[in-house]
All heavy atoms as an XYZ file, in Angstrom:
763
protein
N     100.148     15.979    215.380
C      99.681     14.690    214.911
C      98.227     14.756    214.490
O      97.445     15.493    215.076
C      99.777     13.664    216.048
C     101.103     12.992    216.104
C     101.076     11.762    216.928
N     100.752     11.998    218.317
C     100.992     11.128    219.248
N     101.540      9.983    218.952
N     100.666     11.356    220.488
N      97.885     13.946    213.525
C      96.499     13.928    213.061
C      95.568     13.348    214.125
O      94.488     13.852    214.365
C      96.411     13.111    211.785
C      95.028     13.150    211.208
C      95.005     12.581    209.815
N      93.614     12.589    209.385
C      93.086     11.728    208.585
N      93.817     10.769    208.094
N      91.831     11.800    208.244
N      95.972     12.242    214.739
C      95.168     11.625    215.785
C      95.957     11.619    217.084
O      97.098     11.173    217.112
C      94.793     10.187    215.428
C      93.914     10.103    214.219
C      94.420      9.663    213.016
C      92.574     10.479    214.288
C      93.608      9.592    211.893
C      91.755     10.414    213.171
C      92.283      9.970    211.975
O      91.491      9.907    210.879
N      95.353     12.108    218.155
C      96.060     12.066    219.437
C      96.155     10.635    219.942
O      95.509      9.737    219.427
C      95.168     12.904    220.356
C      93.833     12.923    219.712
C      94.049     12.721    218.242
N      96.955     10.448    220.939
C      97.124      9.132    221.555
C      95.904      8.820    222.405
O      95.453      9.654    223.174
C      98.385      9.143    222.421
C      98.689      7.838    223.040
C     100.064      7.912    223.693
N     100.183      6.791    224.558
C     100.271      6.863    225.869
N     100.276      8.028    226.462
N     100.385      5.790    226.601
N      95.383      7.620    222.265
C      94.234      7.198    223.040
C      94.635      6.084    223.991
O      95.426      5.223    223.638
C      93.112      6.677    222.138
C      92.479      7.754    221.312
C      92.909      7.999    220.026
C      91.473      8.537    221.833
C      92.338      8.994    219.265
C      90.890      9.546    221.086
C      91.328      9.762    219.801
O      90.761     10.751    219.062
N      94.072      6.125    225.162
C      94.218      5.051    226.129
C      92.842      4.460    226.354
O      91.876      5.193    226.577
C      94.753      5.583    227.470
C      96.175      6.031    227.451
C      97.155      4.874    227.537
O      96.752      3.747    227.877
O      98.331      5.118    227.258
N      92.741      3.173    226.286
C      91.499      2.491    226.611
C      91.712      1.842    227.969
O      92.487      0.893    228.094
C      91.152      1.462    225.536
C      90.796      2.102    224.229
C      91.766      2.363    223.274
C      89.484      2.455    223.967
C      91.435      2.956    222.071
C      89.140      3.054    222.761
C      90.120      3.312    221.817
N      91.068      2.383    228.983
C      91.287      1.949    230.360
C      90.141      1.076    230.839
O      88.974      1.414    230.638
C      91.387      3.163    231.287
C      92.380      4.241    230.886
C      92.233      5.454    231.793
C      93.795      3.710    230.921
N      90.480     -0.017    231.479
C      89.489     -0.900    232.088
C      89.703     -0.839    233.594
O      90.703     -1.327    234.105
C      89.676     -2.339    231.595
C      88.842     -3.367    232.326
S      87.092     -3.279    231.975
C      87.037     -3.868    230.305
N      88.799     -0.154    234.302
C      88.855     -0.099    235.754
C      88.231     -1.371    236.299
O      87.104     -1.719    235.941
C      88.091      1.120    236.281
C      88.828      2.414    236.083
C      88.779      3.077    234.873
C      89.570      2.959    237.123
C      89.451      4.270    234.691
C      90.243      4.154    236.948
C      90.196      4.816    235.737
N      88.947     -2.067    237.142
C      88.452     -3.323    237.698
C      89.101     -3.587    239.054
O      90.153     -3.033    239.361
C      88.733     -4.506    236.746
O      88.201     -5.704    237.312
C      90.220     -4.691    236.503
N      88.464     -4.440    239.844
C      89.069     -4.899    241.094
C      89.541     -6.339    240.948
O      89.961     -6.954    241.911
C      88.078     -4.771    242.260
C      86.869     -5.659    242.095
O      86.594     -6.164    241.019
N      86.144     -5.859    243.174
N      89.484     -6.875    239.751
C      89.836     -8.270    239.490
C      91.251     -8.363    238.922
O      91.478     -8.065    237.740
C      88.817     -8.890    238.540
C      87.395     -8.848    239.094
S      86.145     -9.326    237.886
C      86.580    -11.032    237.604
N      92.183     -8.780    239.761
C      93.594     -8.838    239.375
C      93.820     -9.753    238.174
O      94.595     -9.442    237.279
C      94.456     -9.287    240.572
C      94.414     -8.225    241.664
C      95.885     -9.586    240.151
C      95.032     -8.651    242.969
N      93.136    -10.885    238.124
C      93.366    -11.882    237.073
C      92.528    -11.671    235.820
O      92.609    -12.460    234.882
C      93.103    -13.289    237.623
C      94.070    -13.648    238.747
O      95.219    -13.159    238.721
O      93.674    -14.406    239.640
N      91.736    -10.628    235.770
C      90.878    -10.387    234.612
C      91.727    -10.063    233.383
O      92.589     -9.188    233.421
C      89.928     -9.213    234.894
C      88.987     -8.835    233.768
C      87.947     -9.923    233.552
C      88.310     -7.504    234.069
N      91.476    -10.785    232.295
C      92.160    -10.484    231.038
C      91.443     -9.319    230.373
O      90.212     -9.279    230.314
C      92.160    -11.708    230.131
C      93.035    -12.823    230.673
C      93.137    -13.979    229.701
O      93.003    -13.761    228.472
O      93.361    -15.100    230.172
N      92.212     -8.357    229.887
C      91.627     -7.156    229.287
C      92.287     -6.860    227.937
O      92.980     -5.854    227.789
C      91.780     -5.949    230.240
O      93.180     -5.769    230.527
C      91.028     -6.157    231.538
N      92.073     -7.735    226.943
C      92.730     -7.515    225.646
C      92.291     -6.205    225.000
O      91.108     -5.923    224.886
C      92.280     -8.720    224.806
C      91.090     -9.271    225.506
C      91.191     -8.878    226.954
N      93.276     -5.399    224.640
C      93.002     -4.106    224.019
C      92.809     -2.972    225.016
O      92.738     -1.823    224.636
N      92.712     -3.300    226.288
C      92.487     -2.307    227.336
C      93.698     -2.261    228.266
O      94.356     -3.266    228.502
C      91.278     -2.689    228.187
C      89.987     -2.775    227.460
C      89.519     -3.861    226.765
C      88.991     -1.765    227.336
N      88.293     -3.580    226.227
C      87.942     -2.306    226.560
C      88.878     -0.460    227.810
C      86.803     -1.577    226.260
C      87.742      0.256    227.508
C      86.721     -0.302    226.738
N      93.985     -1.108    228.822
C      94.980     -0.977    229.893
C      94.231     -1.158    231.209
O      93.330     -0.388    231.524
C      95.640      0.398    229.847
C      96.623      0.607    230.962
C      97.281      1.968    230.820
N      97.717      2.417    232.109
C      97.817      3.664    232.492
N      97.524      4.635    231.648
N      98.220      3.972    233.677
N      94.575     -2.191    231.941
C      93.868     -2.499    233.179
C      94.311     -1.555    234.293
O      95.499     -1.351    234.517
C      94.119     -3.947    233.603
C      93.363     -4.319    234.849
C      93.343     -5.800    235.193
C      94.534     -6.573    234.820
N      94.465     -7.966    235.200
N      93.330     -0.973    234.975
C      93.576     -0.112    236.125
C      92.871     -0.764    237.310
O      91.644     -0.848    237.335
C      93.021      1.316    235.908
C      93.251      2.173    237.138
C      93.631      1.951    234.673
N      93.657     -1.257    238.252
C      93.063     -1.889    239.429
C      92.503     -0.816    240.345
O      93.195      0.132    240.698
C      94.088     -2.750    240.159
C      94.532     -3.988    239.393
C      95.646     -4.699    240.147
C      93.375     -4.933    239.153
N      91.238     -0.985    240.694
C      90.577     -0.007    241.553
C      89.629     -0.730    242.489
O      88.767     -1.482    242.060
C      89.785      1.001    240.717
C      89.015      1.970    241.561
N      89.615      3.046    242.151
C      87.728      1.996    241.942
C      88.706      3.705    242.860
N      87.554      3.078    242.747
N      89.825     -0.515    243.764
C      88.895     -1.029    244.763
C      88.918     -0.077    245.941
O      89.957      0.160    246.530
C      89.266     -2.440    245.213
C      88.227     -3.055    246.092
C      87.060     -3.570    245.551
C      88.390     -3.089    247.460
C      86.080     -4.118    246.364
C      87.422     -3.632    248.279
C      86.260     -4.160    247.738
N      87.795      0.472    246.264
C      87.676      1.424    247.361
C      86.958      0.737    248.517
O      85.752      0.511    248.458
C      86.900      2.655    246.890
C      86.813      3.741    247.938
O      87.168      3.495    249.115
O      86.391      4.850    247.583
N      87.704      0.391    249.553
C      87.128     -0.335    250.691
C      86.062      0.478    251.426
O      85.247     -0.083    252.136
C      88.222     -0.751    251.664
C      89.131     -1.813    251.110
C      90.197     -2.202    252.115
C      91.141     -3.220    251.493
N      92.197     -3.602    252.406
N      86.068      1.785    251.236
C      85.055      2.599    251.912
C      83.677      2.441    251.263
O      82.669      2.801    251.855
C      85.463      4.072    251.921
O      85.375      4.618    250.624
N      83.644      1.910    250.050
C      82.381      1.659    249.344
C      82.018      0.193    249.549
O      82.662     -0.687    249.008
C      82.515      1.957    247.852
C      83.109      3.300    247.522
C      82.129      4.426    247.743
C      82.629      5.733    247.228
N      83.559      6.432    248.040
N      80.971     -0.062    250.321
C      80.626     -1.446    250.634
C      79.778     -2.124    249.564
O      79.848     -3.314    249.385
C      79.904     -1.508    251.979
C      80.816     -1.203    253.128
C      80.248     -1.746    254.398
N      80.113     -0.698    255.375
C      79.237     -0.698    256.340
N      78.395     -1.676    256.470
N      79.189      0.274    257.202
N      78.961     -1.353    248.889
C      78.060     -1.955    247.895
C      78.791     -2.168    246.570
O      79.462     -1.268    246.070
C      76.846     -1.070    247.677
C      76.017     -0.908    248.919
C      74.809     -0.014    248.753
N      74.900      0.931    247.664
C      73.862      1.325    246.932
N      72.662      0.867    247.187
N      74.012      2.199    245.967
N      78.652     -3.351    245.998
C      79.334     -3.651    244.745
C      78.811     -2.789    243.589
O      79.557     -2.464    242.679
C      79.206     -5.140    244.399
C      80.027     -6.030    245.326
S      81.744     -5.481    245.571
C      82.423     -5.704    243.952
N      77.544     -2.403    243.629
C      77.007     -1.542    242.568
C      77.731     -0.195    242.572
O      78.039      0.370    241.523
C      75.469     -1.367    242.666
C      74.926     -0.679    241.416
C      75.081     -0.587    243.915
C      74.957     -1.502    240.181
N      78.061      0.299    243.757
C      78.818      1.552    243.861
C      80.219      1.355    243.304
O      80.730      2.203    242.559
C      78.873      2.025    245.326
O      77.547      2.118    245.828
C      79.570      3.369    245.448
N      80.844      0.225    243.640
C      82.179     -0.086    243.112
C      82.162     -0.144    241.585
O      83.040      0.385    240.927
C      82.669     -1.434    243.652
C      83.047     -1.439    245.088
C      84.401     -0.798    245.330
O      85.179     -0.532    244.420
N      84.684     -0.547    246.588
N      81.152     -0.799    241.031
C      81.128     -1.003    239.584
C      80.785      0.271    238.820
O      81.185      0.434    237.668
C      80.145     -2.112    239.225
O      78.822     -1.703    239.478
N      80.040      1.157    239.416
C      79.638      2.387    238.733
C      80.632      3.524    238.915
O      80.589      4.505    238.183
C      78.257      2.853    239.221
C      77.164      1.908    238.860
C      76.990      1.885    237.352
N      75.880      1.040    236.987
C      75.946      0.108    236.053
N      77.063     -0.098    235.407
N      74.901     -0.618    235.761
N      81.514      3.430    239.862
C      82.473      4.500    240.137
C      83.248      4.923    238.886
O      83.293      6.127    238.562
C      83.432      4.092    241.263
C      84.377      5.187    241.594
C      84.207      6.164    242.512
C      85.638      5.443    240.963
N      85.273      7.022    242.503
C      86.166      6.601    241.566
C      86.358      4.820    239.965
C      87.394      7.129    241.182
C      87.572      5.350    239.575
C      88.081      6.492    240.199
N      83.856      3.985    238.141
C      84.616      4.425    236.955
C      83.754      5.144    235.928
O      84.208      6.082    235.276
C      85.176      3.132    236.373
C      85.118      2.152    237.477
C      83.960      2.542    238.340
N      82.520      4.721    235.794
C      81.644      5.331    234.792
C      81.398      6.802    235.076
O      81.402      7.632    234.180
C      80.316      4.580    234.741
C      79.347      5.124    233.721
C      78.097      4.270    233.663
C      77.151      4.757    232.588
N      75.980      3.904    232.463
N      81.190      7.124    236.323
C      80.809      8.486    236.672
C      81.912      9.319    237.314
O      81.850     10.544    237.284
C      79.594      8.457    237.598
C      78.395      7.825    236.974
C      77.949      6.587    237.397
C      77.723      8.449    235.939
C      76.844      5.991    236.811
C      76.615      7.855    235.345
C      76.183      6.619    235.782
N      82.916      8.670    237.901
C      83.888      9.436    238.685
C      85.356      9.165    238.374
O      86.228      9.682    239.075
C      83.638      9.196    240.181
C      82.262      9.642    240.671
C      82.036      9.192    242.100
C      82.107     11.134    240.552
N      85.657      8.394    237.354
C      87.069      8.121    237.043
C      87.841      9.402    236.755
O      89.038      9.486    237.007
C      87.186      7.161    235.868
N      87.155     10.422    236.253
C      87.810     11.698    235.959
C      88.370     12.344    237.226
O      89.205     13.239    237.148
C      86.844     12.648    235.257
C      85.597     12.927    236.048
C      84.417     12.243    235.972
C      85.423     13.923    237.048
N      83.504     12.763    236.862
C      84.097     13.804    237.544
C      86.241     14.923    237.581
C      83.596     14.624    238.542
C      85.727     15.741    238.568
C      84.422     15.593    239.037
N      87.947     11.896    238.403
C      88.474     12.465    239.643
C      89.885     11.982    239.963
O      90.567     12.582    240.783
C      87.556     12.120    240.818
C      86.296     12.917    240.829
C      85.548     12.668    242.097
N      84.389     13.537    242.202
C      83.505     13.462    243.167
N      83.623     12.544    244.105
N      82.489     14.292    243.199
N      90.311     10.892    239.341
C      91.684     10.419    239.543
C      92.635     11.512    239.065
O      92.482     12.032    237.958
C      91.943      9.133    238.748
C      91.243      7.921    239.270
C      91.924      7.342    240.494
O      93.129      7.606    240.733
O      91.247      6.610    241.233
N      93.608     11.857    239.887
C      94.535     12.944    239.530
C      95.226     12.687    238.204
O      95.365     13.591    237.386
C      95.571     13.139    240.639
C      94.994     13.757    241.875
C      96.055     13.928    242.938
C      95.419     14.444    244.220
N      96.393     14.597    245.292
N      95.679     11.469    237.967
C      96.396     11.184    236.724
C      95.468     11.242    235.510
O      95.905     11.587    234.424
C      97.147      9.862    236.803
C      96.280      8.657    237.006
C      95.887      8.121    238.195
C      95.684      7.861    235.993
N      95.076      7.035    237.982
C      94.950      6.853    236.641
C      95.700      7.895    234.602
C      94.236      5.887    235.953
C      94.995      6.927    233.914
C      94.280      5.944    234.585
N      94.186     10.928    235.682
C      93.240     11.057    234.576
C      93.056     12.538    234.238
O      93.099     12.934    233.072
C      91.887     10.383    234.898
C      90.842     10.695    233.837
C      92.061      8.868    235.042
N      92.868     13.361    235.246
C      92.712     14.807    235.002
C      93.960     15.397    234.354
O      93.869     16.277    233.500
C      92.411     15.529    236.317
C      91.012     15.297    236.814
C      90.609     16.283    237.893
N      91.595     16.509    238.910
C      91.536     16.017    240.150
N      90.531     15.285    240.522
N      92.473     16.298    241.019
N      95.124     14.919    234.754
C      96.373     15.477    234.237
C      96.638     15.062    232.780
O      97.064     15.880    231.971
C      97.539     15.023    235.110
C      98.870     15.591    234.685
C      99.973     15.223    235.644
C     101.291     15.819    235.196
N     102.382     15.494    236.112
N      96.375     13.808    232.451
C      96.776     13.281    231.145
C      95.637     13.054    230.152
O      95.900     12.756    228.986
C      97.534     11.960    231.324
C      98.811     12.125    232.085
C      98.940     11.628    233.371
C      99.897     12.791    231.534
C     100.117     11.782    234.095
C     101.074     12.963    232.239
C     101.179     12.450    233.513
O     102.337     12.606    234.213
N      94.408     13.185    230.587
C      93.271     12.882    229.703
C      92.370     14.104    229.566
O      91.458     14.294    230.371
C      92.466     11.708    230.254
S      93.429     10.220    230.530
N      92.594     14.934    228.551
C      91.751     16.119    228.403
C      90.301     15.782    228.054
O      89.410     16.575    228.280
C      92.421     16.911    227.286
C      93.261     15.932    226.554
C      93.631     14.859    227.529
N      90.077     14.588    227.498
C      88.727     14.130    227.171
C      88.592     12.702    227.669
O      89.493     11.891    227.485
C      88.476     14.174    225.649
C      87.114     13.589    225.307
C      88.597     15.589    225.119
N      87.465     12.408    228.296
C      87.201     11.055    228.789
C      85.886     10.578    228.192
O      84.864     11.245    228.310
C      87.113     11.027    230.337
C      86.726      9.646    230.834
C      88.426     11.481    230.954
N      85.931      9.432    227.530
C      84.735      8.779    227.013
C      84.457      7.566    227.887
O      85.386      6.895    228.316
C      84.942      8.261    225.578
C      85.138      9.325    224.548
C      86.414      9.723    224.169
C      84.052      9.920    223.930
C      86.605     10.684    223.201
C      84.224     10.892    222.960
C      85.509     11.275    222.594
N      83.208      7.264    228.101
C      82.854      6.029    228.785
C      82.347      5.048    227.742
O      81.467      5.371    226.950
C      81.768      6.259    229.841
C      81.262      4.957    230.400
C      81.995      4.288    231.373
C      80.103      4.374    229.925
C      81.567      3.080    231.865
C      79.662      3.162    230.422
C      80.396      2.518    231.381
O      79.979      1.316    231.858
N      82.929      3.849    227.734
C      82.520      2.794    226.818
C      82.305      1.541    227.654
O      83.141      1.195    228.488
C      83.605      2.518    225.754
C      83.950      3.787    224.989
C      83.175      1.413    224.804
C      85.178      3.648    224.114
N      81.210      0.849    227.432
C      80.978     -0.401    228.156
C      82.102     -1.379    227.890
O      82.659     -1.431    226.787
C      79.650     -1.032    227.741
C      78.462     -0.381    228.418
O      78.573     -0.093    229.627
O      77.453     -0.161    227.754
N      82.403     -2.174    228.905
C      83.488     -3.148    228.807
C      83.283     -4.211    227.752
O      84.236     -4.849    227.317
N      82.046     -4.412    227.323
C      81.810     -5.427    226.292
C      82.096     -4.886    224.890
O      82.023     -5.627    223.924
C      80.382     -5.970    226.372
C      79.343     -4.907    226.093
O      79.650     -3.730    225.990
N      78.100     -5.317    225.984
N      82.430     -3.629    224.768
C      82.787     -3.029    223.478
C      84.306     -2.948    223.387
O      84.928     -2.138    224.047
C      82.180     -1.634    223.354
N      84.878     -3.816    222.588
C      86.339     -3.850    222.466
C      86.844     -2.609    221.741
O      86.201     -2.125    220.817
C      86.770     -5.102    221.706
N      88.009     -2.083    222.166
C      88.601     -0.941    221.457
C      88.921     -1.328    220.014
O      89.469     -2.387    219.759
C      89.884     -0.662    222.235
C      89.733     -1.350    223.531
C      88.813     -2.505    223.299
N      88.558     -0.489    219.089
C      88.818     -0.764    217.675
C      89.434      0.475    217.039
O      88.939      1.578    217.199
C      87.521     -1.134    216.963
C      86.933     -2.433    217.472
C      85.776     -2.869    216.599
C      85.332     -4.258    216.855
N      84.825     -4.694    218.026
N      90.514      0.262    216.291
C      91.213      1.395    215.689
C      90.353      2.120    214.667
O      90.536      3.304    214.434
C      92.526      0.939    215.058
O      92.282     -0.019    214.056
N      89.371      1.436    214.053
C      88.541      2.117    213.058
C      87.643      3.174    213.691
O      87.082      4.005    212.996
C      87.729      1.111    212.253
C      86.653      0.402    213.030
C      85.878     -0.545    212.108
N      84.827     -1.200    212.806
C      84.881     -2.424    213.317
N      85.993     -3.117    213.203
N      83.856     -2.951    213.941
N      87.494      3.146    214.995
C      86.689      4.144    215.691
C      87.506      5.381    216.066
O      86.968      6.348    216.567
C      86.082      3.554    216.964
C      85.157      2.394    216.743
C      83.817      2.882    216.274
C      82.843      1.714    216.219
N      81.580      2.067    215.699
N      88.796      5.362    215.815
C      89.649      6.482    216.234
C      89.233      7.798    215.594
O      89.324      8.841    216.211
C      91.113      6.175    215.972
C      91.609      5.097    216.901
C      93.103      4.899    216.776
N      93.471      3.714    217.512
C      94.014      3.720    218.716
N      94.263      4.858    219.304
N      94.320      2.604    219.322
N      88.764      7.770    214.360
C      88.314      9.006    213.712
C      87.123      9.585    214.470
O      87.040     10.799    214.665
C      87.953      8.746    212.251
N      86.230      8.711    214.924
C      85.083      9.164    215.709
C      85.548      9.785    217.024
O      85.109     10.868    217.396
C      84.133      7.995    215.994
C      82.978      8.309    216.937
C      82.000      9.276    216.306
C      82.282      7.024    217.347
N      86.462      9.111    217.724
C      86.983      9.657    218.978
C      87.681     10.993    218.731
O      87.542     11.933    219.505
C      87.960      8.687    219.648
C      87.322      7.414    220.128
C      87.864      6.198    219.806
C      86.181      7.444    220.919
C      87.284      5.016    220.253
C      85.600      6.275    221.372
C      86.156      5.054    221.039
N      88.436     11.073    217.653
C      89.145     12.307    217.328
C      88.164     13.451    217.076
O      88.323     14.548    217.613
C      90.046     12.095    216.112
C      90.966     13.253    215.883
O      91.689     13.655    216.783
N      90.927     13.805    214.695
N      87.151     13.192    216.259
C      86.164     14.232    215.945
C      85.389     14.666    217.188
O      85.216     15.858    217.441
C      85.185     13.742    214.879
C      85.849     13.535    213.525
O      86.971     14.044    213.319
O      85.236     12.855    212.676
N      84.916     13.706    217.954
C      84.146     14.027    219.152
C      85.029     14.696    220.215
O      84.594     15.624    220.892
C      83.491     12.771    219.724
C      82.403     12.215    218.854
C      81.279     13.211    218.646
O      80.763     13.790    219.586
N      80.913     13.422    217.399
N      86.261     14.216    220.353
C      87.188     14.822    221.316
C      87.454     16.281    220.987
O      87.452     17.142    221.866
N      87.675     16.576    219.707
C      87.911     17.962    219.287
C      86.686     18.821    219.575
O      86.812     19.958    220.054
C      88.260     18.001    217.800
N      85.501     18.283    219.298
C      84.267     19.046    219.563
C      84.094     19.300    221.055
O      83.680     20.405    221.474
C      83.053     18.285    219.014
N      84.415     18.326    221.881
C      84.302     18.485    223.335
C      85.273     19.550    223.837
O      84.920     20.407    224.641
C      84.533     17.139    224.051
C      83.355     16.201    223.768
C      84.737     17.333    225.543
C      83.610     14.755    224.139
N      86.499     19.520    223.328
C      87.499     20.498    223.767
C      87.120     21.922    223.361
O      87.452     22.875    224.066
C      88.864     20.137    223.212
C      89.505     18.895    223.837
C      90.778     18.524    223.075
C      89.801     19.115    225.308
N      86.420     22.082    222.259
C      85.991     23.405    221.806
C      84.710     23.881    222.491
O      84.415     25.067    222.473
C      85.769     23.384    220.288
C      87.035     23.238    219.492
C      86.708     23.162    218.020
C      87.969     22.851    217.213
N      87.668     22.643    215.811
N      83.987     22.954    223.076
C      82.703     23.281    223.679
C      82.870     24.138    224.930
O      83.817     23.961    225.690
C      81.973     21.985    224.057
O      80.841     22.261    224.848
N      81.944     25.045    225.144
C      81.980     25.871    226.355
C      81.649     25.066    227.610
O      82.066     25.415    228.691
C      80.995     27.031    226.227
C      81.422     28.051    225.201
C      80.441     29.213    225.122
O      79.667     29.410    226.077
O      80.455     29.916    224.097
N      80.867     24.011    227.462
C      80.454     23.221    228.623
C      81.295     21.969    228.830
O      81.192     21.318    229.854
C      78.958     22.818    228.531
C      78.083     24.042    228.620
C      78.669     22.027    227.273
N      82.144     21.604    227.867
C      83.040     20.476    228.004
C      82.432     19.131    227.851
O      81.341     18.868    227.584
């Protein structure tokens, strides 16, 4: 395929949060008491999820206020290919 399949994931602890264009992933770690730690976890550590490592060869972090747009797929494709070819990943 010319463009691989992309998933836009929104990690949240808010069950009722509407996430148009995003696949909502409920995440709440009771061992983390500070909300800043809860909110930053997906940004820095979502790749530790077993299913993310298994199915997502490239992970981009995008702020939640940036809606997924299909016109950006070429950018994701180009950058993803460059990341996969990179020695440092």
